[in-house]
N, C-alpha and C positions, 0 to 999 in steps of 0.2 A: 709168554716166555720167548726169549730170543731164539730164533731159528738159526743157530750158529752151525758152522761146519763141525763134524764130529770131533776133529782134532782140537777144536776150541773148547769143547766141553770139559776137558781135563783142567782147563785153566780156571774153572769156576771156583774150585776150592782155594786157589791162590788169591783170587780177587775178593772173595766174600769178606774176609777179615778187614781188608782195606776199605771196602764200602761201609762196613760196620763202624770203622774208625771215624769216617766222615759223618756217620749218623749221630755220633756222640759229640760232634763239635758244637761250638756256640753259635755257629752260623745257621740260622733257620732255613735259608735258601738251600744250602748244601744238604741239610738234613732232609728236606723235601725231596731233592733230587736223589738222595741216597735210598730213600724208601722206594722210589720208582725204579731205581736201578736194581735193587734187591728183588722187586716184583718181576722184573724182566729176566734176571739171571736165574733165580731159583725160587719161583713162587710157592712151591710146595715143600721146600726144604725146612727142616725143623728149626734151623738157626734163623731163617727168614721169618718163620711164623712167630717165634718168640720175640724177635725184634719188632714185628708189627704190633703184637699185643702190648709190648712195653711202650711203643710210640703212641698208643692211644691216650697216654697221659702227658704227652709232650705239651709244652706251653704254647706252641705255635698251632693255630687252627688248621693251617694248610697241611702240616705234617700229620696231624690227627686224621684229617680227611683222607689223605693218601694212604695212611696206614689202615684205616677201616676199609677202604676200597680194595687194598691189596689182600686183606684177610678173606675177602670173598672167595679167593681161590684156594685157601688152605685152612680155613677155620675148622676147628674140631668141636665136638659137643662140649668138651670141658671148657671151651672158651666162651660159651654162651653167657655165663654169669657176668663176665667182664664186659662183654659186648652189650649186655642189657644195662649195665651200669652206665656205659657211655651213652646209650640211648636216652637214659633218664637224666644224666648229669651234664652231658656235653651240650652246650647251647647251639652248636653249629648245625645248621640245617642239613648240609651234605653228609655230615657224620650220622645224623639220625636216619636219613634215607638209606644209606648204605647198611647201617646196623639192622634196620628192619628187614631188608632183603636177605641179609645173612641169617638172621634168626629164623626167617621163614624157610630158607633153604635147609637149615639144620633141623627143621620140624621140632623146634624147641617148645615143648608144651608148657614149660615153666614161664615162657615169655608170652603165652597166649593171652592172659588177662591184661597185660600191659598193651599189647597190640590191639586188642578189642577196645580197650579204653581210649587209645589214641585215635581209633577210627570214629569214635563218638564225640570226643572232646579234647581240649588242650591239656587237661590234667595239670593245671598250673601248680597244684599243691605238691606234686611229686616230680614234675618234668621241668627242666631248665630250658629257657628259650632265649634267643638273641634279642628278641624284641620284648622288652618288659611291659609294654603297654597293650599287649594282646593283639598283635598283628594277625589279621585274618589269612592273608595269602600264605604266610609261612606255615601255619598249621594245616592249611588246605593241602599243601604238597605232602605233608606227613600223613594226613588223613587218607589221601589217595594211595600212598605207599602202604599204609596199614590195610586198606581194603584189598589191595593186590596180594599182600602177605596172607590174609585170611583165605583168599582164593587158593594160593599156592599150598597152604597147609590143609586144604580141604576141611576147614573148621566148621563142621555142621552145627556146632553149638552157637556159632555166630550168625546164623541165618536171621534170627529175629533182630539182632543188632543191625544187620545190613538193611533189612526192611525198614526199620525205624529211621536209619540214616537217610534213606531215599525219600521218605515221606515227611521228613522234618521241614515244616514250613518256614523255619527261620534259617535253615542251612543252605549250603550251596547245592546247585543241581548236580547230582552225582549219578544220574540214571545210567550212563554208559558204564561207569566203573562198577556200580552195584550189580547191574544186570550181568555183566561179565563174570563177576565173582560168584554170584548165585549159580550161574551155569556151570562154572568150574566145580563148585561144591556138589552139584547134582542133587538128586532126590527131591526134597522139599524145596530146595532152591530153584531147580528147574521148573517145578510146578508153579511156583510164585511168578516166575518170569512169563510162563505161558498164560497164567491168569491175567497178568498185566497186559499182555498182547491182546487178550480177548476183551478186556474191560476198559482199558484206557483209550484215549483219543489223541489225535495230533502227534506232536513230536515224541511224546513219551511212548506212545504205542509203536511208532517207527523204531525207536531205540530198543524196545523190547523185542521186536521182530528181528532187528539186526543181531541182537545177542543170541536169539534162538538159531539164526542161520550160522553164526560164527562158532557157536558152542559145539560140544561133542554130540554128534548125531545119536550116539548110543543112549544118551540121557533122555532122548525124546521117544525112544521106541515104545516105552510103556504108555505113551499118550497118543499113539497113532490114531486109534479109533475115535477118541475124543476130538482130535484135530480135524479129521476128515469130515466129521459131522458139524464143524463150526460154520457159521454163516459167513465168516470173513474169508475172502479168497486168499489173503496173505497167509493165514494159518493153514488152510488146506494145502497150499503150495509147498509149505515146509514139510508136510507129512508125505507127500507123493513119493519122493525119492527113498523113503524108508520102507516102502513096500517091496515085496519080492516080485520078480517078473511073472511068476506063476499065479500071483494073487488075482482072482477074477475082478477085483475092484479096479485094476489098472485099465482094462478096456472100458469099464463103466465111466471112469473119470475122463479118459481120453476122448470119449464119444459124447458124454452127456453133462459134464460139469458146466454149470452156468457161466463160469468165467473163462474167457479165452486163454488167459495167461496160465491158468491151472492146466488146461488141456495141452498147451504147449509144453509145460513142464513134464507132463506124463509122456508125451511123445519123445522129447529129448532124452528122458531118463531110460526109456524102455524100448525104443525102436531098434536098438542094436541087437537085443535079444528076442524081440517080438515084433517082426516087421508088419504084421497086420495092424498094429497101432498106427504106424505111419501111413499105411494104405487107407485106413479109415479116415485119417485126418485130412486127406486130400479132398474129401467131400464136405468138409466143414464149411459153415457159412461165414466164418471169419477168415480174412486174408492172412492174418498173422499165424493162425493155426495151419492154414494151407502151406504157407511158406516154410514153417518149421517141419511139416510133414515131408515136403518135397526135398528139403535139405537133408533129411535123415533117411530118405528112401534109397534102398540098396537095389542095384541092378544085378541080374535081370529080374524083371517083375513078370507076373502072369501075363500071358499073351493078350487077353482081353483088356487088362489095365494098360498095357503098353500101347495098344491101338487107340484107346480112348484118351490117353494122357497127352500125347503130342499135340492134338488140336487144342486142348485146353491150355497147354503151355503157350501156344501161339497167341491165344486170346489174352492170356495174362501178360505176355510181353507187351502187347499193344495197349492194354487198358488198366492193368492192375496197379496197385500202389507199389511203392519203392521196394519193399522187402520181397514180395511175391514176384514182381517183375524181374528183380535182380537174380534170384535163384533160378527162375525159369530161363533167363537168358544164358546163364552159365551152364545149365544142364540140358538145354534143348537138344544139343547135338547127340546126346546119349540115346535119344529116342527118335530123332528125325534129323539127320545131318543135312539132308537136302533142304529142308525147310529152314534150318538154322542158317545156312549160307544165304538164303533169301531174305530172312527177317533181320538178322543181327546187324549187317552193315547199315541198314536203314535206321535201326535203333541207335547205333553209335553216332550217327550224324544228326540225330534229333536233339538239338540243344534245349528243347523244352522239357526233356526228360531229366530226371535226377542224375547227377554225375555217377552215383553209385551204380545205377542201372546201366549206364553206358559203359563203365569200366568192366562190369560183369559181362557185358556183351563182348567186349574185346577179348577177355579171358576165355569166354566160351567159344568164340570164333577161332582163337589160336589153337584150341584143342582139336580142331578138325584138320586131319592130314590132307596134304595135296598142294600143288603149286598155286591153285586159285586162292588159297588162304594167304599165301605169301604176298600175292599181288594186292589182295584186299588190305592186309595189314600195312603194306607200303603206302597205300592210298590214304591211310589215317595219319601219316607223319606230317601232314599239313594242317592238322586239326588246330583250331583256335584254343582248344583245351590242352594245357600242358600235361595234365594227367593222362589224357587219352593218348597223346602221341608218345609219351614216355612209356606207358604200358605196351603200346604197339612196338616201340623200338626194342624193348626188352625181349619180347617174343621173337622179333626178327633176329636179335643177337643169338638166341638159343638155336634158331634154325641155321644161322650162319655157321655156328659152331659144329653143326652136323654136315656141313658142306653144301648148303643151299646157296647156289650161285646167285640167284635173284636177290636173296636177302643180303648177301655180301655186297652186291652192287648197290643196293638201295642205301645201306648204312655208310658205305664208302662215299657215296655222293652226298649223303647228309653231312659227313665230316668235312667234305670239301665245300659244303654250302652251295652245291650245284643241283641238288635234288629239286628244290622249289624255285619257281619263277619269281619275278620281282613282286608280283601281286600277292603270291602266297607267302613270301618270306617276311613281309611286314604287314601287320594288321592294324586297323584303326579300331580302338575300343570306344564305343559311343559312351558319352557321359550318362550316368544313371540319373533318372528323373527323381525329383524330390530331395528332401534333406538327407544328410548322411545318416545311415541307419544306426550308427553307433553313437550319435549325438542327439540328446534330447533338447528340443528348442522350445523356448518359452517367449515367443514374440509378444512384446508389449504386456507381458504378464507381471502382475504385482501381487504380493502376498495379501491374503485376507486377514492376517493377524499381525500384530507387532508386539514387542516386548517393552513394557513401560520402564521408567527409571527405577521402579521398585522391584523389577524382576517379574512382574505379572504379565501373563499373555492376555492381550486385549484385542478386540476387533479393530481392523485397520479401516480408517475412514476415507482413505484415498489421498489425504494430504501428505505433503512432504514432511519428513520427521523434523520436529523442532530441535533447536539446540538443547543439549543436555540429555537427549535420549541415549540409551546404551549403544555401544559400538555395534552389537549384533543387530539392533533395530535399524541403525543407519545403513548397514550393508545389505539389509533385506530389500532395499529399494533399488530398482534398476536405473542407473544414472543415464541421462540422454546420450552422452558421448562415450559411455563405457562399453566394452565388448559385451555382447549378449551372453556369451559363454567364454570360458577360458581359451577355447580354440579360436574364437573370433578375433584374431590379432592380425597384424600385417603379415605375419608368417603363416597364419592359419585362418585366413579370412573366409567369409562365406562364399566368395567366388571360387576359392580353391576347393572348399568342401563340396561345392556343386559338381566339380569335375571328378570327384571320387566315385569309384565304382568297384564292385566285387569282381576281381579278375582271377583267372585260373592260370595265368602265366604271363611272361613278358611279351611285349608287343613285337619284338624281333624274333619271330619263330625260328628262322634259319640259324641264328647264333645259338639259341637255346638248344635246338635239336642237335647241333654240332657238338655242344658240350656233353649232352646226354649220350650221344653215340660214341664219343671218345671214351667216356667212362665205361661203356659196355664192351668195346671191341679190342682193347689193348691185349687181352689174353687169347685172342682168336688168331690162328695161324693162317692168314690170307694176305697175299701180296697187295691186294687193293687196299687193305687196311693199313699196312705198313707204309705204303706210299702216301696215303692221305694223312696219316698221323704226322709223318715227317714234314709234309707241306704246312700243316697247321701250326707247327712249332714256331714258324715265322710270322704268325698272325700279329697284327697291330693291337688286337684286343688282348689285354693282359690276362684276363680270366680264361679266354679260349687258348691262349698260348700255354698257360700253366696246365690246363687240362690235357693238352697235347703232349707236353713233356711227361706228365704222369702216365698217360697211355703208352708212350714210347718206353718208359721205364718198366711198365707191366709186361710189355711185349718182350723186352730184353731179358727180364727175369724168367719168363716162360720159355723163350726160344734162343737165348743167347744174343750177343751183340755183333754178330757177323755183319760185314759190310756187303749186303746182298740186295741193296735197293738202288735203283737206277739213278735217282736224283740226290744222292748223298747218304752217308752212313750215319749210324746212331752215334758213334764216337765223336764225329765232327760236330754233331748237333749238341752233344753234352759239353764238349769243350767250349762252344760258344755260350752255352747256358750259364757258365760260371760268371759271366759278366752281365747277365740279364738284370733288369731293374727289379724284377719280382723275386723276393726272398724265397718264395715257394719253388720257383724254377731253379734258382741257385742251389737250393737244398736237394732237389731231385737230381740235378746234374752232378753235384758233388757226391751224392750217395752212389750213383751208378759208376762214376769214374773211380771212386775209391774201391768199390767191389771188384772192378776189372783191373785194379792195380795200375791205372793210367793217370797221366797229367799230374804227376807229383809236384812239379814246380808250380803249376797253377793252383793246386790245392793248398800249397803252403801259403799262398796269398790269402786264402780263405781263413787262415788262422786268426786274422784280424777282422773278419767280416762282422758287420753290425748285427747280423741275425745269429742268435744263439744256436739254432739247429745247424746252420752251416758251419759255425765254428766247431761244434761238437763232432760233426762228421770229419772235418779236417784234422782235429786232434786225434781221432781214432785212426786216421789214415796215414798221416805224415809227421806228426809231432815226435820229437826225439825224447828219450828219457831225461835228458838235461832240461827240457822245457816243461816237464811234467809238473814241477813245483809251482809254476806260474798258473797252469790251467786247472790244477786241483783246487784252487781258491778263486776261480772265475766267478763273477757275480751270478752267472746262470747255473742252476743245478744240473741242467742238461749237459753243459760243458764239463762240469765237475765230475759227473758220472762217467763221461767218456774218458776223462783223465785217469779215473780209477782203473779202467781197463789197462791203460798204458802203465800205470804204476805197478799193478800186480802182475803184469806179463813181462815187464822189462827185466833182464838179467843183471843189470848194473845195480848193485846193492847201494852204492853211494848215492846215486841219483834217486833211487827209491826211498832211501832214508831221508833225503832232503825234502821230497814231496810229502812224506809222512809227517815230518816235523812241521812243515808249513800247514798241513791240514789240521793237525792236533792243536796248533796255536791259533787257528782261525775261529770264527764264530759260527761256522756252518755245521750246526748240530745234525741236520738231516744227512749231510754227506758223511760225516763221521760215523753216524749210525749205519749207513749203508756199508761203509768200509769195514766196520766191526762184523757185520753179518757175513761179508764176503771173504774175509781173510783172517785166519788164525794168527798169521804173522803180525798183522796190524793190531789185532787184539792184544798181543803180547806188548806192543809198544804203548798201548793205552794203559795196560796194567802197570808197566814200568813208570809211566808218567804219574799215575795216581799214587804210586808208592813213594814217589820222590818227595823229599822234604822241602824242596825249593820250588815246586810247581805252583804257579800263580792260582789264586782262588778262582779267577775267571776261567782258566783252563780246566780246573777240576770240575767246575760247574758245567762247562760244555760237555766234558767227557761223561759225567754222570747222567746228564740229560740224554746224551746220545745212546748210552746203554739202556736207559729207561724208556726210550721212545717206543711207542707201540705201533708206529706206522710201518707198513710193509715196505721194504726197500724199493726204490724206484727202479723201473726196468732199465737195463743197461743198453746203451747205444753201441753196437758193435758193427764191424765190417768184416767181410769174408777174407780179405787179403790186405796185407800191408806192403 
């Protein structure tokens, strides 16, 4: 339903008869648009409902489809018989799918035999189809819709039908749909899915388990005891969260279940209420269980455990697998901050350890208060790993925001690209040995089979294919001068592939670190940051310059645009930015100047900028009402939306009406729809046009489509001052 302003709602009564008039025309396109317009204007109105029901008999399939779709929002039980007739007699697939969904939503028991029948077969003797030769795909969509409808209707009488559908050796594989329906029905349906999970193998078993996980857990409660006794860990894992925290079996499972994943599930589910579960898990023989237990361990812990745990965490940091080492690194400071300061820096610099562990160590180190931590974090800004230095920079920015002078100095130097010396600023990444990991190579390999001219697969004798062999047989041979793989071309040759390697960041660390720091520091009130940001706006690197302009804009948004910097003010920088080669810089500059009410002459030049965002900002800032008619039909929707702001805020009725006429006469359905949402006055103009006897059919079509559009209006580009 259109989310119109309240004052526009009273116009609905005036426009509905007009839309109904277009629904009765001989133009099927206008009839289709009229149905959608009615659905948007008054989807639950009795007049609309009757029109939708009548349109189910329209000669145009698109009109019937839209009418059935619209009925989903207003159908009543008394409509079920008519909808059922369409399901049987209308050959259009989309009509059938919508009809099935409506009948299911109405819980129409009279339709249940038909829906059950369509779930099992095409029912060619009673149901009309577009494909008279028995197309399989068409019915398969209807079959899936029927299965979903049975689920929605909780049709327990259809359980046997669903089981038969799934086990039909000549049918399509519908495990996912049938299992989901059986879980929705519950009772015997849930029991069957559970039985399948216990008895089936391979993909079918996985799908049954997925259905059990996704289904209503309440349906499984009656089977908890049976599931906990199952030999399969996947079944037991599903049962664990169904237990009460006070159930003595919780501890038994967490401590003794033979499968580590089940033990982890018990710890994750109950550690919040039952901390002993996590404490016991720390002594488990499996690292995944220990990691889960440590993750869910709440502090403080008993003194004896606290004393024993820190040394164990130190060992895990040095030698455990990724999961346990990572959580140990992140939480060590809670148990021994001194040891954390000693071990974590070494771990962060160990490039042989998994990146996840190293990042956890950075986060763990950052949680330790004190100036030593700031110095350590600063030291990681030269890391060859982009993720490590980025996380370290984020923590330094948090500290800078609280007044940490050392953090401010470090990030300001990073922005200025003076923090790192020449050797640190650029790194050489060595080529990776061996073939590219993403490319499978078959050097000198030839297939052991070929396809004969008769289509038979025969053994390959090593000879070149004779003339007359199939095309597939011919291309199975590796030609001497042909590329070994598609990548082995002059552009993607083997020499180039040999130079590939897995990298964590760009080779120029200083530039990357400067961009990251600019993104972090724009909103922090520090003189060092303001100065460094202003200096980087003049960078020769377009990306770095754009990042600096954005940081400067963030600073001005937070603290104002006062000229309080020694080497130039923000206003002067943004003035220059309007002529920058980067459209991103021009847009940032234009937005800031427009917000400050500055540089109106320069902004007028931006009305013709090649970038739509820049034009839109200029339209909102300096365009006159007389110019609105031109910009409301700009090729860019961003500019058109900005022009709408001008059109609806301008007091000059004549110019506003000119812009309105231009928009109504355009092809921009999206913008007309936005205008209808925003302005009751514009809606009045649309109504008048639709009621006009001389309105072109094309204009009527555009307006009806705009009314019926379901898209949410685009956000408006506004500026604070004009």
